[in-house]
N, CA, C and O of each residue as an XYZ file, in Angstrom:
924
protein
N       0.927     -1.468      0.031
C       0.165     -0.182      0.108
C       0.880      1.080     -0.054
O       0.568      1.846     -0.965
N       1.941      1.385      0.874
C       2.929      2.367      0.663
C       3.629      2.575     -0.804
O       4.277      3.566     -1.140
N       3.400      1.616     -1.468
C       4.686      1.757     -2.283
C       3.345      2.278     -3.808
O       3.479      3.190     -4.625
N       2.180      1.276     -3.670
C       1.154      1.226     -4.575
C       0.606      2.349     -4.924
O       0.233      2.552     -6.079
N       0.475      3.328     -3.844
C      -0.346      4.333     -3.688
C       0.228      5.295     -4.344
O      -0.282      5.905     -5.284
N       1.345      5.481     -3.866
C       2.029      6.541     -4.434
C       2.172      6.957     -6.147
O       2.015      7.968     -6.832
N       2.703      5.024     -6.436
C       2.810      4.689     -7.749
C       1.683      5.085     -8.957
O       1.839      5.428    -10.129
N       0.496      4.881     -8.135
C      -1.177      4.925     -8.944
C      -1.647      6.060     -8.894
O      -2.663      6.309     -9.544
N      -0.801      7.404     -7.819
C      -1.064      8.708     -8.105
C      -0.322      9.237     -9.145
O      -0.846     10.054     -9.902
N       1.102      8.800     -9.322
C       2.219      9.233    -10.307
C       1.345      8.873    -11.791
O       0.922      9.816    -12.461
N       1.141      7.586    -12.189
C       0.657      7.200    -13.090
C      -0.685      8.251    -13.463
O      -0.875      8.886    -14.500
N      -1.085      8.217    -12.872
C      -2.464      9.025    -13.245
C      -2.221     10.619    -13.081
O      -3.010     11.291    -13.746
N      -1.449     11.216    -12.459
C      -0.732     12.510    -13.114
C      -0.345     12.420    -14.575
O      -1.182     12.895    -15.343
N       0.636     11.963    -15.065
C       1.216     11.410    -16.196
C      -0.157     11.447    -17.587
O      -0.336     11.934    -18.704
N      -0.813     10.636    -16.644
C      -2.245     10.501    -17.587
C      -2.914     11.520    -18.201
O      -3.451     11.634    -19.303
N      -2.755     12.309    -17.161
C      -3.966     13.564    -16.973
C      -2.999     14.735    -17.706
O      -3.472     15.832    -18.004
N      -1.741     14.419    -17.935
C      -0.941     15.797    -18.262
C      -1.051     15.422    -19.999
O      -1.492     16.211    -20.835
N      -0.457     13.810    -20.340
C      -0.707     13.751    -21.545
C      -1.782     13.225    -22.278
O      -1.702     12.526    -23.289
N      -2.942     13.666    -21.614
C      -4.234     12.930    -22.070
C      -4.241     11.507    -22.360
O      -5.064     11.151    -23.203
N      -3.555     10.687    -21.882
C      -4.119      9.098    -22.253
C      -5.206      8.932    -21.114
O      -5.149      9.096    -19.896
N      -6.381      8.483    -22.115
C      -7.719      7.731    -21.456
C      -7.250      6.137    -20.544
O      -7.538      5.738    -19.416
N      -6.603      5.675    -21.412
C      -6.731      4.127    -20.731
C      -5.823      4.396    -19.598
O      -6.055      3.669    -18.633
N      -4.846      5.243    -19.442
C      -4.139      5.271    -18.400
C      -4.730      5.967    -17.308
O      -4.450      5.347    -16.282
N      -5.527      7.127    -17.020
C      -6.377      7.487    -16.377
C      -7.546      6.369    -15.710
O      -7.638      5.984    -14.545
N      -8.301      6.050    -16.780
C      -9.006      5.062    -16.109
C      -8.520      3.734    -15.435
O      -9.098      3.289    -14.443
N      -7.440      3.116    -16.003
C      -6.667      2.387    -14.860
C      -6.050      2.793    -13.848
O      -6.441      2.322    -12.780
N      -5.384      3.365    -13.822
C      -5.132      4.386    -12.404
C      -6.031      5.217    -11.305
O      -5.534      5.484    -10.211
N      -7.325      5.603    -11.624
C      -8.007      5.756    -11.209
C      -9.105      4.486    -10.720
O      -9.838      4.657     -9.746
N      -9.117      3.356    -11.424
C     -10.149      2.152    -10.745
C      -8.806      1.675     -9.968
O      -9.190      1.447     -8.820
N      -7.862      1.500    -10.021
C      -6.730      1.218     -9.007
C      -6.378      1.903     -7.770
O      -5.756      1.374     -6.849
N      -6.832      3.187     -7.792
C      -6.888      3.729     -6.751
C      -7.906      3.604     -6.115
O      -7.772      3.482     -4.897
N      -9.068      3.590     -6.604
C     -10.368      3.539     -5.666
C     -10.255      2.094     -4.638
O     -10.400      2.024     -3.417
N      -9.859      0.711     -5.898
C      -9.382     -0.005     -5.425
C      -8.858     -0.391     -4.040
O      -9.321     -1.052     -3.111
N      -7.732      0.264     -4.254
C      -6.807      0.577     -2.937
C      -7.305      1.497     -1.903
O      -6.987      1.174     -0.759
N      -7.891      2.385     -2.008
C      -8.732      3.665     -1.071
C      -9.714      2.271     -0.293
O      -9.679      1.728      0.811
N     -10.325      2.137     -1.209
C     -11.659      0.458     -0.519
C     -10.907     -0.550      0.493
O     -11.329     -1.038      1.542
N      -9.468     -0.732     -0.249
C      -8.566     -1.705      0.579
C      -8.567     -1.285      1.675
O      -9.203     -1.839      2.571
N      -7.738     -0.034      1.886
C      -7.622      0.785      3.319
C      -8.740      0.673      4.183
O      -8.570      0.220      5.315
N     -10.128      1.111      3.702
C     -11.151      1.426      4.580
C     -11.306      0.051      5.119
O     -11.196     -0.099      6.336
N     -11.571     -1.065      4.283
C     -11.764     -2.385      4.812
C     -10.905     -2.836      5.767
O     -11.285     -3.612      6.643
N      -9.600     -2.367      5.682
C      -8.691     -2.901      6.826
C      -8.514     -2.302      8.224
O      -8.044     -2.780      9.256
N      -9.175     -0.792      7.860
C      -9.326     -0.140      9.496
C     -10.650     -0.647      9.750
O     -10.620     -1.230     10.834
N     -11.667     -0.681      9.295
C     -12.667     -1.207      9.777
C     -12.340     -2.680     10.320
O     -12.157     -2.787     11.533
N     -12.292     -3.306      9.879
C     -11.921     -4.509     10.374
C     -11.041     -5.031     11.936
O     -11.233     -5.902     12.785
N      -9.923     -3.844     11.688
C      -9.120     -3.870     13.171
C      -9.761     -3.221     14.032
O      -9.753     -3.736     15.150
N     -10.331     -2.248     13.921
C     -11.342     -1.931     14.632
C     -12.449     -2.371     15.736
O     -12.610     -2.181     16.942
N     -13.230     -3.162     14.537
C     -14.304     -4.362     15.360
C     -13.441     -5.632     15.657
O     -13.993     -6.407     16.439
N     -12.217     -6.015     15.209
C     -11.789     -7.315     15.711
C     -10.717     -7.284     17.001
O     -10.379     -8.160     17.796
N     -10.460     -6.333     16.897
C      -8.720     -6.001     17.705
C      -9.776     -6.054     19.159
O     -10.857     -5.513     19.392
N      -8.979     -6.881     19.896
C      -9.878     -7.020     21.432
C      -9.452     -5.990     22.427
O      -8.289     -5.609     22.290
N      -9.994     -5.573     23.189
C     -10.164     -4.774     23.976
C      -8.698     -4.929     24.810
O      -8.179     -6.025     25.020
N      -8.083     -3.544     25.280
C      -7.099     -3.481     26.267
C      -7.646     -3.792     27.625
O      -8.501     -3.181     28.266
N      -6.999     -4.828     27.915
C      -7.238     -5.356     29.680
C      -6.711     -4.549     30.241
O      -5.526     -4.259     30.079
N      -7.722     -3.849     31.267
C      -7.204     -3.328     32.262
C      -7.208     -3.593     33.453
O      -8.348     -3.496     33.907
N      -6.496     -3.875     34.160
C      -6.122     -4.349     35.456
C      -6.989     -3.816     36.428
O      -6.609     -2.684     36.727
N      -8.369     -4.286     37.272
C      -9.173     -3.561     38.199
C      -8.880     -3.960     39.518
O      -9.425     -4.900     40.097
N      -7.975     -3.196     39.996
C      -7.838     -3.330     41.588
C      -8.847     -3.411     42.634
O      -9.721     -2.566     42.828
N      -8.623     -4.766     43.470
C      -9.405     -4.899     44.460
C     -10.146     -3.548     45.220
O      -9.892     -2.442     44.741
N     -10.760     -3.608     46.015
C     -11.163     -2.657     47.131
C     -10.180     -2.493     48.030
O      -9.825     -1.351     48.320
N      -9.593     -3.586     48.603
C      -8.590     -3.453     49.597
C      -6.985     -2.944     49.205
O      -6.046     -2.584     49.916
N      -7.173     -3.124     47.481
C      -5.700     -2.869     47.116
C      -6.082     -0.801     47.331
O      -5.511      0.059     48.002
N      -6.994     -0.760     46.616
C      -7.257      0.755     46.647
C      -7.371      1.474     47.661
O      -7.103      2.671     47.759
N      -7.979      0.405     48.849
C      -8.164      1.165     50.475
C      -6.402      0.946     51.051
O      -6.379      0.927     52.281
N      -5.292      0.818     50.551
C      -4.114      0.546     51.009
C      -3.104      0.707     49.997
O      -2.267     -0.185     49.860
N      -3.080      1.688     49.305
C      -1.877      1.975     48.373
C      -0.790      2.704     49.493
O      -0.881      3.672     50.248
N       0.507      1.498     49.121
C       1.332      1.245     49.943
C       2.738      2.636     49.999
O       3.479      2.912     50.942
N       2.651      3.433     48.232
C       3.066      4.098     48.106
C       2.838      5.479     48.836
O       3.676      6.367     48.989
N       1.505      5.469     49.258
C       1.278      6.773     49.309
C       1.218      6.740     51.120
O       0.708      7.687     51.719
N       1.827      5.484     51.904
C       2.009      4.943     52.926
C       2.938      5.556     53.684
O       4.056      5.117     53.414
N       2.952      6.730     54.864
C       4.224      6.155     56.004
C       4.010      5.348     57.132
O       3.289      5.615     58.094
N       4.636      4.420     56.962
C       5.291      3.371     57.962
C       5.097      3.749     59.387
O       5.685      4.637     60.005
N       4.359      3.094     59.726
C       4.148      3.505     61.376
C       5.194      2.777     62.265
O       4.978      1.666     62.751
N       6.233      3.411     62.427
C       7.576      2.672     63.077
C       8.452      3.718     63.260
O       8.550      4.772     62.632
N       9.186      3.221     64.363
C      10.294      4.189     65.039
C      11.004      4.404     63.563
O      11.064      3.628     62.609
N      11.519      5.745     63.726
C      12.423      5.914     62.331
C      11.896      6.262     60.838
O      12.480      6.594     59.807
N      11.035      6.121     61.050
C      10.098      6.172     59.735
C       9.662      7.895     59.511
O       9.087      8.577     60.360
N      10.077      8.332     58.227
C      10.024      9.602     57.810
C       9.466      9.402     56.151
O       9.359      8.461     55.364
N       9.154     11.074     56.145
C       8.375     11.223     54.865
C       8.824     12.700     54.989
O       9.168     13.299     56.008
N       8.731     13.198     53.568
C       9.357     14.807     53.117
C       7.916     15.327     53.535
O       8.109     16.533     53.689
N       7.221     15.197     53.675
C       5.649     16.218     53.807
C       4.908     15.460     55.129
O       3.718     15.772     55.148
N       5.173     14.809     55.927
C       4.425     14.603     56.911
C       5.645     14.450     58.402
O       6.800     14.041     58.517
N       4.762     14.943     59.206
C       5.444     14.735     61.071
C       4.880     13.881     61.723
O       3.669     14.042     61.877
N       5.388     12.930     62.210
C       4.989     11.309     63.059
C       5.887     12.004     63.893
O       7.007     12.311     63.483
N       5.408     12.341     65.279
C       6.501     12.457     66.369
C       6.222     12.110     67.431
O       5.253     12.729     67.869
N       6.702     11.237     68.224
C       6.647     10.542     69.371
C       5.071      9.957     69.685
O       4.369     10.289     70.640
N       4.751      9.069     68.694
C       3.614      8.919     68.724
C       3.551      7.287     69.002
O       4.436      6.561     68.549
N       2.348      6.709     69.847
C       2.162      5.765     70.030
C       1.301      4.696     69.021
O       0.220      4.615     69.605
N       1.204      3.700     67.625
C       0.682      3.629     67.275
C       0.666      1.848     67.206
O       1.525      0.978     67.346
N      -0.702      1.864     66.931
C      -0.867      0.226     67.342
C      -0.441     -0.282     65.502
O      -0.364      0.440     64.508
N      -0.229     -1.840     65.647
C      -0.167     -2.991     64.877
C      -1.476     -3.026     64.133
O      -2.563     -3.161     64.694
N      -1.252     -2.857     62.431
C      -1.744     -2.881     61.344
C      -2.591     -1.425     61.287
O      -3.709     -1.443     60.772
N      -2.156     -0.412     61.715
C      -2.765      0.776     61.599
C      -1.686      1.288     60.073
O      -0.473      1.183     59.890
N      -2.877      1.889     59.136
C      -2.300      2.958     58.243
C      -2.065      4.068     58.226
O      -3.016      4.561     58.833
N      -1.469      4.791     57.956
C      -1.346      6.080     58.146
C      -0.465      6.586     56.715
O       0.668      6.239     56.381
N      -1.501      7.614     55.948
C      -1.279      8.188     54.724
C      -0.298      9.305     54.830
O      -0.244      9.897     55.908
N       0.658      9.754     53.643
C       1.147     10.850     53.403
C       0.412     11.799     53.906
O      -0.791     11.730     54.155
N       1.461     13.125     54.137
C       0.932     14.440     54.539
C       0.032     14.392     55.694
O      -1.129     14.790     55.598
N       0.570     13.870     56.902
C      -0.341     13.782     57.941
C       0.512     14.609     58.979
O       1.736     14.496     58.904
N      -0.034     15.428     59.938
C       1.029     16.112     61.369
C       0.354     15.209     62.471
O      -0.869     15.208     62.611
N       1.101     14.527     63.161
C       0.882     13.425     64.147
C       1.340     13.885     65.495
O       2.347     13.189     65.628
N       1.263     14.514     66.437
C       2.192     14.802     67.483
C       1.962     14.226     68.913
O       0.915     14.549     69.473
N       2.857     13.388     69.574
C       2.576     13.020     70.905
C       1.142     12.103     71.179
O       0.817     11.934     72.355
N       0.377     11.577     70.207
C      -0.706     11.029     70.774
C      -0.694      9.577     70.205
O       0.185      9.198     69.431
N      -1.863      8.676     70.688
C      -2.345      7.645     70.868
C      -2.936      6.604     69.845
O      -3.835      6.093     70.512
N      -2.947      6.180     68.988
C      -3.457      5.279     67.579
C      -3.728      4.140     68.114
O      -2.722      3.490     68.400
N      -4.869      3.584     68.391
C      -4.771      2.318     68.596
C      -4.539      1.284     67.336
O      -3.888      1.736     66.394
N      -4.969      0.079     67.254
C      -4.718     -1.065     65.986
C      -5.621     -0.546     64.783
O      -6.518      0.299     64.782
N      -5.128     -1.275     63.826
C      -5.526     -1.150     62.453
C      -6.675     -0.087     61.975
O      -7.755     -0.283     61.419
N      -6.246      0.711     62.260
C      -6.796      2.242     62.187
C      -6.288      2.884     60.921
O      -5.146      2.817     60.465
N      -7.234      3.458     60.478
C      -6.672      4.153     58.908
C      -6.811      5.792     58.994
O      -7.871      6.376     59.214
N      -5.772      6.302     58.818
C      -5.394      7.937     59.161
C      -5.056      8.557     57.620
O      -3.994      8.386     57.022
N      -5.913      9.114     57.259
C      -6.261      9.621     55.528
C      -5.452     10.934     55.434
O      -5.420     11.651     56.434
N      -4.849     11.278     54.406
C      -3.815     12.430     54.490
C      -4.868     13.638     54.902
O      -6.095     13.739     54.907
N      -3.600     14.627     55.295
C      -4.266     15.842     55.919
C      -5.048     15.848     57.252
O      -6.074     16.411     57.632
N      -4.316     15.151     57.712
C      -5.016     14.614     59.136
C      -4.001     15.538     59.959
O      -2.851     15.599     59.525
N      -4.358     16.330     61.217
C      -4.268     16.896     62.127
C      -4.174     16.333     63.108
O      -5.346     16.027     63.331
N      -3.258     15.732     64.363
C      -3.872     15.577     65.533
C      -2.905     15.499     66.334
O      -1.972     14.705     66.209
N      -3.072     16.538     67.476
C      -2.479     16.670     68.519
C      -1.890     15.972     69.753
O      -2.354     14.882     70.086
N      -0.953     16.505     70.406
C      -0.872     15.772     71.664
C      -1.593     15.429     72.683
O      -2.375     16.322     73.010
N      -1.646     14.458     73.340
C      -2.759     13.431     74.244
C      -3.980     13.197     73.518
O      -5.043     13.238     74.136
N      -3.962     12.975     72.376
C      -5.099     12.872     72.029
C      -5.061     10.838     72.049
O      -4.140     10.060     71.797
N      -6.309     10.630     72.409
C      -6.197      9.154     72.450
C      -7.178      8.142     71.194
O      -8.370      8.020     71.476
N      -6.727      7.510     69.981
C      -8.360      7.120     69.399
C      -7.606      5.178     69.396
O      -6.634      4.457     69.169
N      -8.811      5.252     69.782
C      -9.187      3.468     69.931
C      -8.855      2.701     68.708
O      -8.292      3.198     67.732
N      -9.235      1.446     68.808
C      -8.654      0.460     67.464
C     -10.176      0.649     66.450
O     -11.346      0.928     66.710
N      -9.442      0.342     65.265
C     -10.153      0.168     64.220
C     -11.240      1.534     64.013
O     -12.437      1.589     63.734
N     -10.458      2.323     64.225
C     -11.165      3.718     63.395
C     -10.986      4.350     62.224
O     -10.048      3.816     61.633
N     -11.306      4.964     61.802
C     -11.086      5.281     60.477
C     -11.554      7.174     60.387
O     -12.692      7.640     60.428
N     -10.257      7.918     60.259
C      -9.807      9.053     60.191
C      -9.962      9.571     58.723
O      -9.049      9.061     58.073
N     -10.822     10.462     57.840
C     -10.789     10.932     56.307
C      -9.996     11.598     56.456
O      -9.264     11.657     57.444
N      -9.965     12.297     55.430
C      -8.792     13.495     55.186
C      -9.560     14.836     55.691
O     -10.770     15.023     55.821
N      -8.420     15.743     55.944
C      -8.758     16.919     56.778
C      -9.378     17.379     57.650
O     -10.117     18.363     57.677
N      -8.916     16.240     58.859
C      -9.826     15.872     59.886
C      -8.390     16.891     60.843
O      -7.180     17.048     60.680
N      -9.251     17.286     61.657
C      -8.198     18.297     63.200
C      -8.817     17.724     64.227
O     -10.042     17.615     64.281
N      -7.803     17.204     65.360
C      -8.389     16.637     66.329
C      -7.444     17.540     66.965
O      -6.294     17.665     66.544
N      -7.897     18.170     67.963
C      -6.725     19.068     69.179
C      -6.921     17.988     70.584
O      -7.660     17.062     70.917
N      -5.510     18.921     71.264
C      -5.372     17.998     72.686
C      -6.894     17.935     73.414
O      -7.742     18.784     73.140
N      -7.102     17.052     74.186
C      -8.305     16.809     74.890
C      -9.444     15.944     74.254
O     -10.468     15.642     74.867
N      -9.210     15.629     73.158
C     -10.092     14.353     72.488
C      -9.725     12.890     72.742
O      -8.609     12.374     72.681
N     -10.723     12.419     72.995
C     -10.266     10.648     73.103
C     -12.042     10.349     72.588
O     -13.186     10.785     72.712
N     -11.100      9.122     71.857
C     -12.239      8.371     71.172
C     -12.044      6.296     71.194
O     -11.086      5.530     71.294
N     -13.400      6.148     71.054
C     -13.194      4.490     71.530
C     -12.858      4.122     70.395
O     -12.293      4.744     69.495
N     -13.274      2.936     70.462
C     -12.979      1.938     69.086
C     -14.121      2.198     68.187
O     -15.180      2.708     68.552
N     -13.773      1.728     66.715
C     -14.595      1.274     65.947
C     -15.070      3.209     65.353
O     -16.098      3.380     64.698
N     -14.456      4.017     65.601
C     -15.516      5.466     65.394
C     -15.226      5.800     64.032
O     -14.180      5.297     63.623
N     -15.719      6.352     63.392
C     -15.566      7.017     61.913
C     -15.961      8.209     61.918
O     -17.008      8.605     62.431
N     -14.915      9.053     61.183
C     -15.216     10.481     61.318
C     -14.665     10.669     59.782
O     -13.736     10.100     59.208
N     -15.671     11.780     59.283
C     -15.506     11.810     58.079
C     -14.984     13.326     57.538
O     -14.800     14.294     58.276
N     -14.795     13.301     56.109
C     -13.786     14.642     56.226
C     -14.252     15.719     56.585
O     -15.402     16.058     56.864
N     -12.844     16.508     56.558
C     -13.313     17.937     57.020
C     -13.932     18.248     58.401
O     -14.075     19.402     58.807
N     -14.381     16.869     59.275
C     -14.702     17.128     60.258
C     -13.717     17.785     61.320
O     -12.525     17.538     61.136
N     -14.051     18.594     62.417
C     -13.193     19.621     63.392
C     -13.741     19.415     64.665
O     -14.946     19.206     64.801
N     -12.978     19.454     65.589
C     -12.857     19.103     66.812
C     -12.116     20.114     67.749
O     -10.936     20.370     67.507
N     -12.884     20.820     69.023
C     -12.086     21.829     69.553
C     -11.927     21.720     70.731
O     -12.210     20.530     70.872
N     -11.668     22.101     71.751
C     -11.079     22.112     72.977
C     -11.410     23.374     73.910
O     -11.484     23.297     75.137
N     -11.603     24.569     73.151
C     -11.263     25.725     74.097
C     -12.853     26.614     73.704
O     -12.989     26.780     72.492
N     -13.803     27.072     74.415
C     -14.599     28.055     73.990
C     -14.704     29.365     73.746
O     -15.559     30.102     73.255
N     -13.271     29.525     74.358
C     -13.197     31.357     74.130
C     -11.678     31.129     73.491
O     -10.865     30.967     74.400
N     -11.090     31.075     72.183
C     -10.164     30.737     71.680
C      -9.240     32.182     71.470
O      -9.725     33.021     70.710
N      -7.956     32.478     72.111
C      -7.454     33.879     71.931
C      -5.943     33.331     71.502
O      -5.656     32.185     71.847
N      -5.244     33.894     70.970
C      -3.989     33.901     70.234
C      -2.787     33.877     71.705
O      -1.781     33.167     71.718
N      -3.110     34.614     72.599
C      -2.230     34.767     74.181
C      -3.338     34.990     75.102
O      -4.536     35.216     74.929
N      -2.404     34.829     76.396
C      -3.127     34.545     77.672
C      -3.770     33.103     77.878
O      -3.775     32.191     77.051
N      -4.381     33.093     79.325
C      -5.055     31.747     79.778
C      -5.766     31.441     78.997
O      -6.200     32.096     78.050
N      -6.100     29.736     79.500
C      -7.517     29.539     78.334
C      -7.722     27.873     79.037
O      -6.945     27.144     79.654
N      -8.908     27.744     78.675
C      -9.313     26.374     79.465
C      -9.535     25.310     78.608
O     -10.371     25.387     77.707
N      -8.845     24.296     78.812
C      -9.105     22.979     78.463
C     -10.350     22.577     78.479
O     -10.816     22.649     79.615
N     -11.339     22.046     77.420
C     -12.273     21.267     77.729
C     -12.284     19.907     77.033
O     -12.094     19.914     75.817
N     -12.492     18.697     77.675
C     -12.395     17.723     76.879
C     -13.307     16.746     76.427
O     -14.176     16.356     77.207
N     -13.242     16.322     75.354
C     -14.167     15.822     74.411
C     -14.122     14.349     74.201
O     -13.005     13.876     73.997
N     -14.862     13.764     74.213
C     -14.890     11.920     74.320
C     -16.343     11.416     73.067
O     -17.562     11.590     73.053
N     -15.761     11.027     72.542
C     -16.653      9.964     71.470
C     -16.653      8.777     71.599
O     -15.559      8.235     71.445
N     -17.815      7.918     71.918
C     -18.050      6.721     72.237
C     -17.722      6.029     71.175
O     -17.494      6.405     70.025
N     -17.716      4.689     71.786
C     -17.425      3.283     70.797
C     -18.662      3.547     69.766
O     -19.765      4.013     70.051
N     -18.069      3.025     68.195
C     -18.988      2.768     67.219
C     -19.882      4.089     66.858
O     -21.041      4.028     66.447
N     -19.240      5.143     67.054
C     -19.838      6.748     66.783
C     -19.277      6.944     65.331
O     -18.153      6.684     64.904
N     -20.572      7.575     64.568
C     -20.055      8.006     63.179
C     -20.210      9.720     63.290
O     -21.268     10.189     63.708
N     -19.179     10.531     62.921
C     -18.769     12.048     62.690
C     -18.858     12.376     60.794
O     -17.988     12.169     59.948
N     -20.272     12.951     60.627
C     -20.438     13.133     59.423
C     -19.257     13.884     59.034
O     -18.274     13.799     59.770
N     -19.196     14.654     57.921
C     -18.357     15.299     56.725
C     -18.543     16.472     57.207
O     -19.730     16.722     57.415
N     -17.528     17.609     57.565
C     -17.807     18.942     57.847
C     -18.486     19.142     59.074
O     -18.996     20.243     59.280
N     -18.565     18.288     59.878
C     -19.232     18.687     60.897
C     -18.309     18.954     62.214
O     -17.259     18.328     62.361
N     -18.719     19.839     63.085
C     -18.321     20.593     64.296
C     -18.533     20.307     65.682
O     -19.613     20.582     66.205
N     -17.386     19.661     66.466
C     -17.754     19.319     67.846
C     -17.314     20.230     68.924
O     -16.182     20.196     69.406
N     -18.214     21.015     69.273
C     -17.948     22.013     70.446
C     -16.935     21.269     71.609
O     -16.847     20.056     71.799
N     -16.411     22.038     72.123
C     -15.529     21.327     73.283
C     -16.373     20.707     74.372
O     -17.576     20.571     74.151
N     -15.950     20.385     75.325
C     -16.613     19.805     76.557
C     -17.874     18.971     76.096
O     -18.877     19.263     76.749
N     -18.039     18.141     75.267
C     -19.078     17.594     74.910
C     -18.866     15.765     74.779
O     -17.798     15.177     74.607
N     -19.963     15.278     74.894
C     -19.756     13.758     74.795
C     -20.895     13.101     73.994
O     -22.093     13.128     74.275
N     -20.101     12.306     72.598
C     -20.800     11.768     71.539
C     -20.956     10.317     71.907
O     -19.943      9.649     72.112
N     -22.218      9.753     72.010
C     -22.429      8.945     72.597
C     -22.466      7.734     72.113
O     -23.230      7.796     71.149
N     -22.048      6.587     72.239
C     -21.670      5.328     71.531
C     -23.111      4.995     70.214
O     -24.293      5.336     70.158
N     -22.376      4.332     69.498
C     -23.296      3.789     68.280
C     -24.200      5.334     67.505
O     -24.840      5.327     66.454
N     -23.995      6.372     68.314
C     -24.244      7.556     67.406
C     -24.207      7.933     66.293
O     -23.329      7.385     65.627
N     -24.932      8.816     65.673
C     -24.732      9.376     64.386
C     -24.633     10.400     64.597
O     -25.423     10.847     65.428
N     -23.565     11.407     63.944
C     -23.369     13.030     64.009
C     -23.978     13.266     61.995
O     -23.574     12.730     60.963
N     -24.623     13.883     62.153
C     -24.781     14.296     60.447
C     -24.108     15.070     60.318
O     -23.629     15.736     61.236
N     -23.792     15.258     58.678
C     -22.943     15.755     57.647
C     -23.164     17.393     58.015
O     -24.339     17.753     58.100
N     -22.081     18.436     58.246
C     -22.581     19.621     58.572
C     -22.940     19.986     60.398
O     -22.759     21.131     60.813
N     -23.322     19.148     61.102
C     -24.074     19.433     61.777
C     -22.982     20.130     63.036
O     -21.905     19.538     63.107
N     -23.141     21.161     63.889
C     -22.443     21.505     65.007
C     -23.285     21.247     66.311
O     -24.382     21.659     66.687
N     -22.200     20.279     66.933
C     -22.542     19.964     68.469
C     -21.828     20.420     69.165
O     -20.599     20.387     69.237
N     -23.215     21.274     70.209
C     -22.946     22.085     71.133
C     -23.184     21.436     72.762
O     -22.908     22.133     73.739
N     -23.658     20.206     72.889
C     -24.129     19.535     73.891
C     -24.069     18.111     73.589
O     -23.897     17.659     72.457
N     -24.244     17.297     74.844
C     -23.861     15.551     74.517
C     -24.712     15.432     73.577
O     -25.675     16.174     73.385
N     -24.231     13.999     72.617
C     -25.601     13.336     72.007
C     -25.260     11.936     72.626
O     -24.196     11.363     72.390
N     -26.390     11.352     73.558
C     -26.785      9.939     73.668
C     -26.338      9.219     72.978
O     -26.044      9.424     71.800
N     -26.140      7.742     73.902
C     -25.920      6.986     72.994
C     -27.061      6.220     71.536
O     -28.246      5.906     71.648
N     -26.524      6.151     70.771
C     -27.260      5.342     69.841
C     -28.438      6.377     69.256
O     -29.483      5.923     68.790
N     -28.182      7.730     69.320
C     -28.823      8.767     68.765
C     -28.311      9.229     67.374
O     -27.195      9.032     66.893
N     -29.314      9.852     66.858
C     -28.648     10.935     65.411
C     -28.947     12.190     65.858
O     -29.904     12.543     66.547
N     -27.734     13.059     65.252
C     -28.053     14.544     65.958
C     -27.475     14.878     64.465
O     -26.597     14.305     63.820
N     -28.337     16.089     64.128
C     -28.267     17.233     62.801
C     -28.409     18.593     63.053
O     -28.606     19.019     64.190
N     -28.343     19.127     62.314
C     -27.855     20.480     62.372
C     -27.326     21.268     62.780
O     -26.228     20.985     63.259
N     -27.877     22.984     62.843
C     -26.787     23.891     63.555
C     -27.554     24.853     64.615
O     -28.186     25.766     64.085
N     -27.584     24.804     65.680
C     -27.332     23.729     66.519
C     -27.651     22.402     66.614
O     -28.876     22.318     66.534
N     -27.116     21.254     66.755
C     -27.161     20.077     66.664
C     -28.530     19.637     67.103
O     -28.620     20.137     68.224
N     -29.773     18.914     66.836
C     -30.512     18.639     67.629
C     -30.358     17.297     67.423
O     -29.438     16.873     66.725
N     -31.651     16.133     68.280
C     -31.900     14.679     68.430
C     -32.884     14.598     67.186
O     -33.636     15.504     66.831
N     -32.763     13.492     66.655
C     -34.028     12.711     65.606
C     -34.166     11.803     66.509
O     -34.886     12.262     67.396
N     -33.856     10.790     66.727
C     -34.290      9.805     67.408
C     -33.462      9.134     67.884
O     -32.308      9.135     67.455
N     -33.922      8.292     69.040
C     -33.342      7.764     70.297
C     -33.307      5.907     69.730
O     -32.332      5.193     69.961
N     -34.031      5.621     69.302
C     -34.451      4.007     69.084
C     -33.489      3.003     68.152
O     -32.874      1.978     68.447
N     -33.664      3.952     66.548
C     -33.215      3.382     65.330
C     -32.222      4.047     64.616
O     -32.125      5.273     64.666
N     -31.197      3.086     63.709
C     -30.773      3.495     63.181
C     -30.773      2.750     61.309
O     -30.174      1.697     61.091
N     -31.379      3.360     60.388
C     -31.462      2.220     59.400
C     -32.640      1.427     59.351
O     -33.019      0.764     58.386
N     -33.257      1.553     60.581
C     -34.031      0.506     60.310
C     -33.734     -0.503     61.621
O     -34.478     -1.071     62.421
N     -32.456     -0.450     61.465
C     -31.946     -1.475     62.670
C     -31.976     -0.801     64.590
O     -31.636      0.322     64.963
N     -32.446     -1.844     65.368
C     -32.015     -1.449     66.488
C     -30.572     -1.544     66.997
O     -29.785     -2.478     66.846
N     -30.341     -0.037     67.818
C     -29.239      0.000     68.202
C     -28.502     -0.379     69.463
O     -28.822     -0.010     70.592
N     -27.488     -1.152     69.154
C     -27.144     -1.946     70.570
C     -26.704     -1.328     71.509
O     -26.446     -1.908     72.564
């Protein structure tokens, strides 16, 4: 095709210049056949070539990308993370670009990127802390707690840049879930197996097994979540 095409084109031009009818007819027919053959070949390859197989990562692989993980062991370092004097349980995964200082994190937890945890914070086992979460001194979490992205905890009702301040401790019970963009004011207790809705501002205690939504957060129910009794 690479040779025949230009050759037929050249013969067609010669026939056109010298006005040789037979040459024009033969080369025109050859060019049409060649063009039809090219189109047929392109169509055949498009419909018969197998699709490129793309490996599909399993959910476990997507949830544990080791190149983005800061190994929670003494001496581990990252250009983009600060993990200083922390007690980190076995099986816990910490993503890169975090700031953890003198906190305690239990076993089999997952701490996502851009999480900031201050001194003295205690997090139980099997907790999931999503990106952009701020947890200051004075916060304690039980086991199996979920904290959605951009949730913020506080520890002082009247923060100032200087002067005296009063630390108020916050407790998150076992199995509680904190929705995305929720704000937990200092000195409150979020009960076990309770849910704080997305964007809620929690100003007072949330009872066990309840749902709190809104600003300020109000209690919606005390009996069931998603149609199932709360233990």
